[in-house]
DSSP file (Angstrom, degrees, kcal/mol; ACC not computed):
  #  RESIDUE AA STRUCTURE BP1 BP2  ACC     N-H-->O    O-->H-N    N-H-->O    O-->H-N    TCO  KAPPA ALPHA  PHI   PSI    X-CA   Y-CA   Z-CA
    1    1 A X              0   0    0      0, 0.0     3,-0.1     0, 0.0     0, 0.0   0.000 360.0 360.0 360.0 130.9    0.0    0.0    0.0
    2    2 A X        -     0   0    0      1,-0.1     2,-0.3     2,-0.1     6,-0.0  -0.271 360.0 -98.5 -67.1 150.3    1.5    3.4   -1.0
    3    3 A X    >   -     0   0    0      1,-0.1     3,-1.4     2,-0.1    -1,-0.1  -0.506  25.7-140.8 -66.9 128.4    2.5    5.9    1.7
    4    4 A X  T 3  S+     0   0    0     -2,-0.3    19,-0.3     1,-0.3    -1,-0.1   0.710  99.2  60.2 -67.5 -19.8   -0.3    8.5    2.2
    5    5 A X  T 3  S+     0   0    0      2,-0.1    -1,-0.3    18,-0.1     2,-0.2   0.624  85.6  95.9 -84.1 -11.6    2.2   11.3    2.5
    6    6 A X  S <  S-     0   0    0     -3,-1.4     2,-1.0     1,-0.1    17,-0.3  -0.563  78.3-128.1 -79.1 141.9    3.7   10.7   -0.9
    7    7 A X  E     +A  102   0A   0     95,-0.9    95,-2.3    -2,-0.2     2,-0.4  -0.797  44.4 172.6 -88.4 103.3    2.4   12.8   -3.8
    8    8 A X  E     +A  101   0A   0     -2,-1.0    13,-3.4    93,-0.2     2,-0.3  -0.883  15.7 171.5-120.4 143.8    1.5   10.1   -6.3
    9    9 A X  E     -AB 100  20A   0     91,-2.5    91,-3.1    -2,-0.4     2,-0.4  -0.973  18.5-141.9-142.6 160.9   -0.3   10.1   -9.6
   10   10 A X  E     -AB  99  19A   0      9,-2.4     8,-2.7    -2,-0.3     9,-1.2  -0.948  11.4-167.5-123.9 143.9   -0.9    7.5  -12.4
   11   11 A X  E     -AB  98  17A   0     87,-2.6    87,-2.5    -2,-0.4     6,-0.2  -0.929  17.3-128.5-125.7 154.0   -0.9    7.9  -16.1
   12   12 A X  E >   -A   97   0A   0      4,-2.5     3,-1.8    -2,-0.3    85,-0.3  -0.254  43.7 -85.1 -88.8-175.8   -2.1    5.6  -18.8
   13   13 A X  T 3  S+     0   0    0     83,-0.9    84,-0.1     1,-0.3    -1,-0.1   0.648 128.5  57.9 -67.3 -14.6   -0.1    4.5  -21.9
   14   14 A X  T 3  S-     0   0    0      2,-0.1    -1,-0.3     0, 0.0     3,-0.1   0.204 120.2-106.4 -99.8  15.5   -1.2    7.6  -23.7
   15   15 A X  S <  S+     0   0    0     -3,-1.8    25,-3.2     1,-0.3     2,-0.3   0.494  74.1 141.7  76.6   6.7    0.3    9.9  -21.1
   16   16 A X  B     -F   39   0B   0     23,-0.2    -4,-2.5    24,-0.1     2,-0.4  -0.614  56.5-117.2 -83.6 137.4   -3.2   10.9  -19.7
   17   17 A X  E     +B   11   0A   0     21,-2.6    20,-3.0    18,-0.4    -6,-0.3  -0.589  34.3 174.3 -73.7 126.9   -3.5   11.3  -15.9
   18   18 A X  E     +     0   0A   0     -8,-2.7     2,-0.3    -2,-0.4    -7,-0.2   0.636  64.1   3.5-109.1 -20.9   -6.0    8.6  -14.6
   19   19 A X  E     -B   10   0A   0     -9,-1.2    -9,-2.4    16,-0.1    -1,-0.4  -0.983  55.2-167.2-160.1 156.8   -5.6    9.3  -10.8
   20   20 A X  E     -B    9   0A   0     -2,-0.3   -11,-0.2   -11,-0.2    12,-0.1  -0.986  24.2-121.7-148.2 135.3   -3.9   11.6   -8.4
   21   21 A X     >  -     0   0    0    -13,-3.4     4,-2.2    -2,-0.3     5,-0.2  -0.278  29.5-110.8 -72.8 162.9   -3.5   11.3   -4.6
   22   22 A X  H  > S+     0   0    0      1,-0.2     4,-2.4     2,-0.2     5,-0.2   0.889 120.2  53.0 -60.0 -39.4   -4.7   14.0   -2.3
   23   23 A X  H  > S+     0   0    0    -17,-0.3     4,-2.5   -19,-0.3   -16,-0.2   0.883 106.9  51.9 -65.3 -38.6   -1.1   14.9   -1.5
   24   24 A X  H  > S+     0   0    0    -18,-0.3     4,-2.1   -16,-0.3    -2,-0.2   0.936 111.3  46.9 -62.2 -46.1   -0.3   15.3   -5.2
   25   25 A X  H  <>S+     0   0    0     -4,-2.2     5,-2.3     1,-0.2     4,-0.4   0.897 112.5  49.8 -63.4 -40.6   -3.3   17.6   -5.6
   26   26 A X  H ><5S+     0   0    0     -4,-2.4     3,-0.8     1,-0.2    -1,-0.2   0.903 109.6  51.6 -63.8 -41.2   -2.3   19.6   -2.5
   27   27 A X  H 3<5S+     0   0    0     -4,-2.5    -2,-0.2     1,-0.2    -1,-0.2   0.882 116.2  39.8 -63.8 -38.8    1.2   20.0   -3.8
   28   28 A X  T 3<5S-     0   0    0     -4,-2.1    48,-0.5    -5,-0.2    47,-0.4   0.321 108.9-122.6 -95.3   8.1    0.1   21.3   -7.2
   29   29 A X  T < 5S+     0   0    0     -3,-0.8     2,-0.3    -4,-0.4    -3,-0.2   0.926  75.4  97.9  54.2  52.0   -2.7   23.4   -5.7
   30   30 A X  S   <S-     0   0    0     -5,-2.3     2,-0.3    -6,-0.1    -1,-0.2  -0.865  71.7 -99.5-150.7-177.5   -5.5   21.8   -7.8
   31   31 A X     >  -     0   0    0     -2,-0.3     4,-0.7    -3,-0.1     3,-0.4  -0.780  27.8-119.4-110.4 158.6   -8.2   19.1   -7.6
   32   32 A X  H >> S+     0   0    0     -2,-0.3     4,-2.3     1,-0.2     3,-1.1   0.894 114.1  57.5 -62.3 -39.1   -8.1   15.5   -8.9
   33   33 A X  H 34 S+     0   0    0      1,-0.3    -1,-0.2     2,-0.2   -14,-0.0   0.815 102.7  54.3 -64.0 -28.7  -11.0   16.2  -11.2
   34   34 A X  H 34 S+     0   0    0     -3,-0.4    -1,-0.3     1,-0.2    -2,-0.2   0.693 113.7  42.9 -76.6 -16.5   -9.0   19.1  -12.8
   35   35 A X  H X< S+     0   0    0     -3,-1.1     3,-2.5    -4,-0.7   -18,-0.4   0.792  85.0 104.8 -96.0 -33.3   -6.1   16.7  -13.5
   36   36 A X  T 3< S+     0   0    0     -4,-2.3   -18,-0.2     1,-0.3     3,-0.1  -0.247  92.9  12.9 -56.4 128.9   -8.0   13.6  -14.8
   37   37 A X  T 3  S+     0   0    0    -20,-3.0    -1,-0.3     1,-0.3     2,-0.1   0.245  96.5 127.2  89.8 -13.1   -7.6   13.2  -18.5
   38   38 A X  S <  S-     0   0    0     -3,-2.5   -21,-2.6   -21,-0.2     2,-0.4  -0.463  70.4-105.8 -75.3 149.3   -4.9   15.9  -18.8
   39   39 A X  B >   -F   16   0B   0    -23,-0.2     3,-1.8     1,-0.2     4,-0.3  -0.629  24.6-138.7 -71.5 126.5   -1.6   15.0  -20.6
   40   40 A X  G >  S+     0   0    0    -25,-3.2     3,-1.5    -2,-0.4     4,-0.3   0.788  99.6  66.8 -60.1 -28.2    1.0   14.6  -17.9
   41   41 A X  G >  S+     0   0    0      1,-0.3     3,-1.3   -26,-0.2    -1,-0.3   0.738  85.8  70.8 -67.3 -20.9    3.5   16.4  -20.0
   42   42 A X  G <  S+     0   0    0     -3,-1.8    -1,-0.3     1,-0.3    -2,-0.2   0.720  90.1  61.9 -66.9 -19.2    1.5   19.6  -19.6
   43   43 A X  G <  S+     0   0    0     -3,-1.5    30,-3.9    -4,-0.3    -1,-0.3   0.624  91.2  85.0 -80.5 -12.9    2.6   19.6  -15.9
   44   44 A X  B <  S-C   72   0A   0     -3,-1.3    28,-0.2    -4,-0.3     5,-0.1  -0.609  95.3 -98.5 -88.6 148.8    6.2   20.0  -17.0
   45   45 A X    >   -     0   0    0     26,-2.1     3,-2.7    -2,-0.2     4,-0.4  -0.450  42.6-114.8 -60.6 138.9    7.9   23.3  -17.8
   46   46 A X  G >  S+     0   0    0      1,-0.3     3,-1.3     2,-0.2     4,-0.4   0.804 112.6  57.0 -52.8 -39.4    7.8   23.5  -21.6
   47   47 A X  G 3  S+     0   0    0      1,-0.2    -1,-0.3     2,-0.1     4,-0.2   0.544 107.5  51.2 -73.0  -3.8   11.5   23.4  -22.1
   48   48 A X  G <> S+     0   0    0     -3,-2.7     4,-1.8    23,-0.1    -1,-0.2   0.394  79.5  95.4-108.4   0.6   11.7   20.0  -20.3
   49   49 A X  H <> S+     0   0    0     -3,-1.3     4,-1.4    -4,-0.4    -2,-0.1   0.884  85.8  47.0 -65.5 -39.8    9.0   18.1  -22.1
   50   50 A X  H  > S+     0   0    0     -4,-0.4     4,-1.6     1,-0.2    -1,-0.2   0.894 110.3  53.7 -67.2 -38.3   11.3   16.4  -24.6
   51   51 A X  H  > S+     0   0    0      1,-0.2     4,-2.1     2,-0.2    -1,-0.2   0.867 104.4  56.6 -62.0 -35.0   13.6   15.4  -21.7
   52   52 A X  H  X S+     0   0    0     -4,-1.8     4,-2.6     1,-0.2    -1,-0.2   0.882 102.6  54.6 -64.6 -38.4   10.6   13.9  -20.0
   53   53 A X  H  X S+     0   0    0     -4,-1.4     4,-2.3     1,-0.2    -1,-0.2   0.919 109.8  46.5 -60.9 -42.6   10.0   11.6  -23.0
   54   54 A X  H  X S+     0   0    0     -4,-1.6     4,-1.9     2,-0.2    -1,-0.2   0.879 110.8  53.8 -66.0 -37.0   13.6   10.3  -22.8
   55   55 A X  H  X S+     0   0    0     -4,-2.1     4,-1.4     2,-0.2    -2,-0.2   0.921 110.6  44.6 -62.9 -46.2   13.2    9.8  -19.1
   56   56 A X  H  X S+     0   0    0     -4,-2.6     4,-2.0     1,-0.2    -2,-0.2   0.877 109.2  57.5 -67.0 -37.4   10.0    7.7  -19.6
   57   57 A X  H  X S+     0   0    0     -4,-2.3     4,-2.8     1,-0.2     5,-0.2   0.881 103.3  53.9 -60.6 -37.5   11.7    5.8  -22.4
   58   58 A X  H  X S+     0   0    0     -4,-1.9     4,-2.8     1,-0.2     6,-0.3   0.892 106.9  51.2 -62.9 -38.5   14.5    4.9  -19.9
   59   59 A X  H  X S+     0   0    0     -4,-1.4     4,-1.6     2,-0.2     5,-0.4   0.887 111.8  47.9 -64.8 -37.7   11.8    3.5  -17.6
   60   60 A X  H  < S+     0   0    0     -4,-2.0    -2,-0.2     2,-0.2    -1,-0.2   0.939 116.0  41.8 -67.0 -47.8   10.4    1.5  -20.5
   61   61 A X  H  < S+     0   0    0     -4,-2.8    -2,-0.2     1,-0.2    -3,-0.2   0.914 119.8  43.3 -68.0 -43.3   13.7    0.1  -21.6
   62   62 A X  H  < S-     0   0    0     -4,-2.8    -1,-0.2    -5,-0.2    -2,-0.2   0.754  94.5-144.4 -75.8 -23.3   15.0   -0.6  -18.1
   63   63 A X     <  +     0   0    0     -4,-1.6     2,-0.2     1,-0.3    -3,-0.2   0.666  68.0  78.0  69.4  15.5   11.7   -2.0  -16.9
   64   64 A X  S    S-     0   0    0     -5,-0.4    -1,-0.3    -6,-0.3    24,-0.3  -0.709  91.1 -50.6-139.6-169.1   12.2   -0.5  -13.5
   65   65 A X        -     0   0    0     -2,-0.2     2,-0.4    22,-0.1    22,-0.2  -0.392  46.5-170.7 -70.2 144.3   12.0    2.7  -11.5
   66   66 A X  E     - D   0  86A   0     20,-2.2    20,-2.8    -2,-0.1     2,-0.4  -0.995   2.5-162.1-134.8 141.0   13.7    5.8  -12.8
   67   67 A X  E     + D   0  85A   0     -2,-0.4     2,-0.3    18,-0.2    18,-0.2  -0.957  15.4 159.4-127.5 145.3   14.2    9.1  -11.0
   68   68 A X  E     - D   0  84A   0     16,-2.1    16,-3.6    -2,-0.4     2,-0.6  -0.977  39.9-115.3-154.0 157.3   15.0   12.6  -12.2
   69   69 A X  E     + D   0  83A   0     -2,-0.3     2,-0.3    14,-0.3    14,-0.2  -0.894  45.8 169.2 -99.2 120.6   14.7   16.1  -10.9
   70   70 A X  E     - D   0  82A   0     12,-2.7    12,-2.8    -2,-0.6     2,-0.6  -0.918  37.1-113.4-132.8 153.7   12.3   18.0  -13.1
   71   71 A X  E     - D   0  81A   0     -2,-0.3   -26,-2.1    10,-0.2     2,-0.4  -0.791  33.4-165.4 -89.0 124.5   10.5   21.4  -13.0
   72   72 A X  E     -CD  44  80A   0      8,-2.8     8,-2.0    -2,-0.6     2,-0.5  -0.843   9.5-148.8-108.5 147.2    6.7   21.1  -12.7
   73   73 A X  E     - D   0  79A   0    -30,-3.9     6,-0.2    -2,-0.4     5,-0.1  -0.966  14.9-138.8-116.4 120.8    4.2   23.8  -13.3
   74   74 A X    >   -     0   0    0      4,-3.4     3,-2.8    -2,-0.5   -45,-0.1  -0.380  29.1-107.7 -71.5 154.9    1.0   23.7  -11.3
   75   75 A X  T 3  S+     0   0    0    -47,-0.4    -1,-0.1     1,-0.3   -46,-0.1   0.776 121.6  61.0 -54.3 -26.0   -2.3   24.6  -13.1
   76   76 A X  T 3  S-     0   0    0    -48,-0.5    -1,-0.3     2,-0.1     3,-0.1   0.548 122.9-106.1 -79.4  -5.6   -2.3   27.9  -11.2
   77   77 A X  S <  S+     0   0    0     -3,-2.8    -2,-0.1     1,-0.4     2,-0.1   0.232  77.0 132.0 102.7 -13.9    1.0   28.8  -12.9
   78   78 A X        -     0   0    0    -50,-0.1    -4,-3.4    -5,-0.1    -1,-0.4  -0.452  38.3-162.1 -70.1 144.6    3.4   28.3   -9.9
   79   79 A X  E     +D   73   0A   0     -6,-0.2     2,-0.3    -2,-0.1    -6,-0.2  -0.966  17.2 159.1-131.9 151.2    6.4   26.2  -10.7
   80   80 A X  E     -D   72   0A   0     -8,-2.0    -8,-2.8    -2,-0.4     2,-0.4  -0.963  40.0 -97.2-157.2 166.3    9.0   24.3   -8.6
   81   81 A X  E     -D   71   0A   0     24,-0.5    24,-2.5    -2,-0.3     2,-0.4  -0.752  39.9-177.6 -94.7 139.2   11.5   21.5   -8.9
   82   82 A X  E     -DE  70 104A   0    -12,-2.8   -12,-2.7    -2,-0.4     2,-0.7  -0.982  33.9-121.2-135.8 145.3   10.6   18.0   -7.8
   83   83 A X  E     -DE  69 103A   0     20,-3.5    20,-1.6    -2,-0.4     2,-0.6  -0.807  39.3-161.1 -80.4 120.5   12.3   14.7   -7.6
   84   84 A X  E     -DE  68 102A   0    -16,-3.6   -16,-2.1    -2,-0.7     2,-0.4  -0.927  10.7-172.4-114.0 118.5   10.1   12.7   -9.9
   85   85 A X  E     -DE  67 101A   0     16,-2.6    16,-2.3    -2,-0.6     2,-0.4  -0.926   6.3-173.9-112.6 136.4   10.2    8.9   -9.7
   86   86 A X  E     -DE  66 100A   0    -20,-2.8   -20,-2.2    -2,-0.4     2,-0.4  -0.981   8.9-177.2-134.3 141.7    8.4    6.8  -12.2
   87   87 A X  E     - E   0  99A   0     12,-2.4    12,-2.5    -2,-0.4   -22,-0.1  -1.000  29.2-116.6-136.3 138.4    7.7    3.1  -12.5
   88   88 A X  E     - E   0  98A   0     -2,-0.4     2,-0.7   -24,-0.3    10,-0.3  -0.463  20.2-137.6 -71.6 144.7    5.9    1.2  -15.3
   89   89 A X  E     - E   0  97A   0      8,-3.0     7,-3.2    -2,-0.1     8,-0.9  -0.916  24.5-166.8-103.1 110.6    2.7   -0.7  -14.4
   90   90 A X  E     + E   0  95A   0     -2,-0.7     2,-0.4     5,-0.2     5,-0.2  -0.860  12.1 175.2-107.2 128.5    2.8   -4.0  -16.1
   91   91 A X  E >  S- E   0  94A   0      3,-3.0     3,-1.8    -2,-0.5    -2,-0.0  -0.993  73.0  -9.2-134.1 126.6   -0.2   -6.2  -16.4
   92   92 A X  T 3  S-     0   0    0     -2,-0.4    -1,-0.1     1,-0.3     3,-0.1   0.856 129.4 -56.7  54.9  38.2   -0.3   -9.5  -18.4
   93   93 A X  T 3  S+     0   0    0      1,-0.2     2,-0.4    -3,-0.0    -1,-0.3   0.494 118.8 106.8  76.6   2.9    3.2   -8.6  -19.8
   94   94 A X  E <  S- E   0  91A   0     -3,-1.8    -3,-3.0     0, 0.0     2,-0.7  -0.882  75.8-115.5-115.2 145.8    2.0   -5.3  -21.2
   95   95 A X  E     + E   0  90A   0     -2,-0.4    -5,-0.2    -5,-0.2     3,-0.1  -0.706  30.8 178.6 -80.0 118.1    2.7   -1.8  -20.0
   96   96 A X  E     -     0   0A   0     -7,-3.2   -83,-0.9    -2,-0.7     2,-0.3   0.654  57.7 -65.1 -92.7 -19.3   -0.7   -0.4  -18.9
   97   97 A X  E     -AE  12  89A   0     -8,-0.9    -8,-3.0   -85,-0.3     2,-0.3  -0.979  57.5 -76.9 163.3-157.7    0.7    2.9  -17.7
   98   98 A X  E     -AE  11  88A   0    -87,-2.5   -87,-2.6    -2,-0.3     2,-0.5  -0.982  17.6-146.9-139.5 148.1    3.0    4.5  -15.1
   99   99 A X  E     -AE  10  87A   0    -12,-2.5   -12,-2.4    -2,-0.3     2,-0.3  -0.967  27.2-177.1-111.4 132.2    2.9    5.3  -11.4
  100  100 A X  E     -AE   9  86A   0    -91,-3.1   -91,-2.5    -2,-0.5     2,-0.3  -0.942  13.6-165.0-130.9 151.2    4.8    8.4  -10.4
  101  101 A X  E     -AE   8  85A   0    -16,-2.3   -16,-2.6    -2,-0.3     2,-0.4  -0.968   8.0-155.4-131.6 151.6    5.6   10.1   -7.2
  102  102 A X  E     -AE   7  84A   0    -95,-2.3   -95,-0.9    -2,-0.3     2,-0.4  -0.957   8.4-174.0-127.9 147.4    7.0   13.6   -6.6
  103  103 A X  E     - E   0  83A   0    -20,-1.6   -20,-3.5    -2,-0.4   -97,-0.0  -0.996  35.5-108.0-136.0 132.1    9.0   15.2   -3.8
  104  104 A X  E     - E   0  82A   0     -2,-0.4     2,-0.4   -22,-0.2   -22,-0.3  -0.298  37.5-163.0 -59.3 141.7    9.9   18.9   -3.6
  105  105 A X        -     0   0    0    -24,-2.5     2,-0.7     2,-0.0   -24,-0.5  -0.974  19.5-132.1-127.9 141.6   13.6   19.6   -4.2
  106  106 A X        -     0   0    0     -2,-0.4     2,-0.5   -26,-0.1   -24,-0.0  -0.848  30.2-172.9 -90.2 118.3   15.6   22.6   -3.4
  107  107 A X        -     0   0    0     -2,-0.7     2,-0.2   -26,-0.0   -26,-0.1  -0.955  23.1-123.8-116.9 126.4   17.6   23.4   -6.6
  108  108 A X        -     0   0    0     -2,-0.5     2,-0.2     1,-0.1     3,-0.1  -0.451  28.0-118.6 -68.1 136.1   20.2   26.1   -6.6
  109  109 A X        -     0   0    0     -2,-0.2    -1,-0.1     1,-0.1     3,-0.1  -0.539  34.4-106.2 -72.4 139.7   19.7   28.7   -9.2
  110  110 A X        -     0   0    0     -2,-0.2    -1,-0.1     1,-0.1     2,-0.1  -0.388  41.6 -98.5 -65.5 144.6   22.5   28.9  -11.7
  111  111 A X        -     0   0    0      1,-0.1     2,-0.3    -2,-0.1    -1,-0.1  -0.390  40.5-114.2 -62.7 136.1   24.8   31.9  -11.2
  112  112 A X        -     0   0    0     -2,-0.1     2,-0.4    -3,-0.1    -1,-0.1  -0.555  28.5-136.2 -73.9 134.2   23.8   34.6  -13.6
  113  113 A X        -     0   0    0     -2,-0.3     2,-0.2    -3,-0.0     3,-0.1  -0.724  15.4-123.0 -92.7 140.3   26.6   35.2  -16.1
  114  114 A X        -     0   0    0     -2,-0.4     5,-0.1     1,-0.1    -1,-0.0  -0.551  30.7-104.6 -79.2 144.0   27.5   38.8  -16.9
  115  115 A X    >>  -     0   0    0     -2,-0.2     3,-1.8     1,-0.1     4,-0.6  -0.324  37.4-106.7 -60.7 153.6   27.3   39.9  -20.5
  116  116 A X  G >4 S+     0   0    0      1,-0.3     3,-1.0     2,-0.2     4,-0.4   0.813 117.5  60.7 -56.3 -32.5   30.8   40.1  -22.1
  117  117 A X  G 34 S+     0   0    0      1,-0.3     3,-0.5     2,-0.2    -1,-0.3   0.728  97.4  59.1 -73.0 -17.9   30.7   43.9  -22.0
  118  118 A X  G <4 S+     0   0    0     -3,-1.8    -1,-0.3     1,-0.2    -2,-0.2   0.667  98.7  59.6 -80.6 -15.1   30.4   44.0  -18.2
  119  119 A X  S << S+     0   0    0     -3,-1.0    -1,-0.2    -4,-0.6    -2,-0.2   0.585  80.7 107.2 -86.2 -10.2   33.6   42.1  -17.9
  120  120 A X  S    S-     0   0    0     -3,-0.5     2,-0.1    -4,-0.4     4,-0.1  -0.400  81.0-106.9 -66.6 143.6   35.6   44.8  -19.7
  121  121 A X        -     0   0    0      1,-0.1    -1,-0.1     2,-0.1    -2,-0.1  -0.389  21.0-128.0 -67.4 151.4   37.8   46.9  -17.4
  122  122 A X  S    S+     0   0    0      1,-0.1     2,-0.4    -3,-0.1    -1,-0.1   0.794  96.2  46.3 -74.2 -26.4   36.6   50.4  -16.8
  123  123 A X  S    S-     0   0    0      0, 0.0     2,-0.4     0, 0.0    -1,-0.1  -0.957  81.0-144.0-116.4 136.9   39.9   52.0  -17.8
  124  124 A X        -     0   0    0     -2,-0.4     2,-0.1    -4,-0.1     3,-0.1  -0.770  16.6-118.5-100.6 141.4   41.7   50.8  -20.9
  125  125 A X        -     0   0    0     -2,-0.4     2,-0.2     1,-0.1    -1,-0.0  -0.471  42.7 -96.9 -70.1 147.7   45.4   50.6  -21.3
  126  126 A X        -     0   0    0     -2,-0.1     2,-0.4     1,-0.1    -1,-0.1  -0.463  38.3-125.2 -68.1 135.2   46.8   52.8  -23.9
  127  127 A X        -     0   0    0     -2,-0.2     2,-0.6    -3,-0.1    -1,-0.1  -0.676  20.1-126.0 -84.7 132.3   47.3   50.9  -27.2
  128  128 A X        -     0   0    0     -2,-0.4     2,-1.0     1,-0.0     3,-0.1  -0.679  13.9-149.9 -81.8 120.7   50.8   51.1  -28.6
  129  129 A X     >  -     0   0    0     -2,-0.6     4,-2.5     1,-0.2     5,-0.4  -0.808   7.5-160.8 -91.1 103.8   50.8   52.3  -32.1
  130  130 A X  H  > S+     0   0    0     -2,-1.0     4,-2.5     1,-0.2     5,-0.4   0.890  84.5  51.5 -56.0 -45.8   53.9   50.6  -33.5
  131  131 A X  H  > S+     0   0    0      2,-0.2     4,-2.1     1,-0.2    -1,-0.2   0.950 115.9  38.0 -59.5 -53.1   54.3   52.9  -36.5
  132  132 A X  H  > S+     0   0    0      2,-0.2     4,-2.1     1,-0.2    -2,-0.2   0.938 121.0  43.5 -67.4 -49.2   54.2   56.2  -34.6
  133  133 A X  H  X S+     0   0    0     -4,-2.5     4,-1.9     2,-0.2     5,-0.2   0.907 115.7  48.4 -65.7 -42.3   56.2   55.0  -31.5
  134  134 A X  H  X S+     0   0    0     -4,-2.5     4,-1.8    -5,-0.4    -1,-0.2   0.910 113.1  46.9 -65.8 -42.3   58.8   53.2  -33.5
  135  135 A X  H  X S+     0   0    0     -4,-2.1     4,-1.3    -5,-0.4    -1,-0.2   0.879 110.2  53.3 -68.6 -36.5   59.4   56.1  -35.9
  136  136 A X  H  < S+     0   0    0     -4,-2.1    -1,-0.2     1,-0.2    -2,-0.2   0.878 111.8  45.2 -65.7 -38.2   59.6   58.6  -33.0
  137  137 A X  H  < S+     0   0    0     -4,-1.9    -1,-0.2     1,-0.2    -2,-0.2   0.842 111.7  52.8 -74.2 -33.3   62.3   56.5  -31.3
  138  138 A X  H  <        0   0    0     -4,-1.8    -1,-0.2     1,-0.2    -2,-0.2   0.760 360.0 360.0 -76.3 -24.6   64.3   55.9  -34.5
  139  139 A X     <        0   0    0     -4,-1.3    -1,-0.2    -5,-0.1    -2,-0.1   0.493 360.0 360.0 -88.3 360.0   64.6   59.6  -35.5
């Protein structure tokens, strides 16, 4: 029996959400009825949707549990990072869908990189003009 404190949801073979635990709904600030029938990939931040496909493919090929840290977007628009674990549900030798659980993760924001022009020194060294300096010394 699954732990009641885990945020769990199930999807069918077509990626549609078929059930969601109370904790999952609470975590995503929504109701189970608003999730049923939705494509699970819609919960991912758009730039991570292709990575999610590869992640699920690994679960299919490996035939076991796979975990990754992914950004999820709640229906209300809030987003956060979660450790997402997924396992295939196999019945009569066929994959019927997947059971997944999520746990909030603290992910450090990447350091913002300065544009190249902000790295320039504020004072520039004088550039040596070979022609002028060389001719002045030679004469």
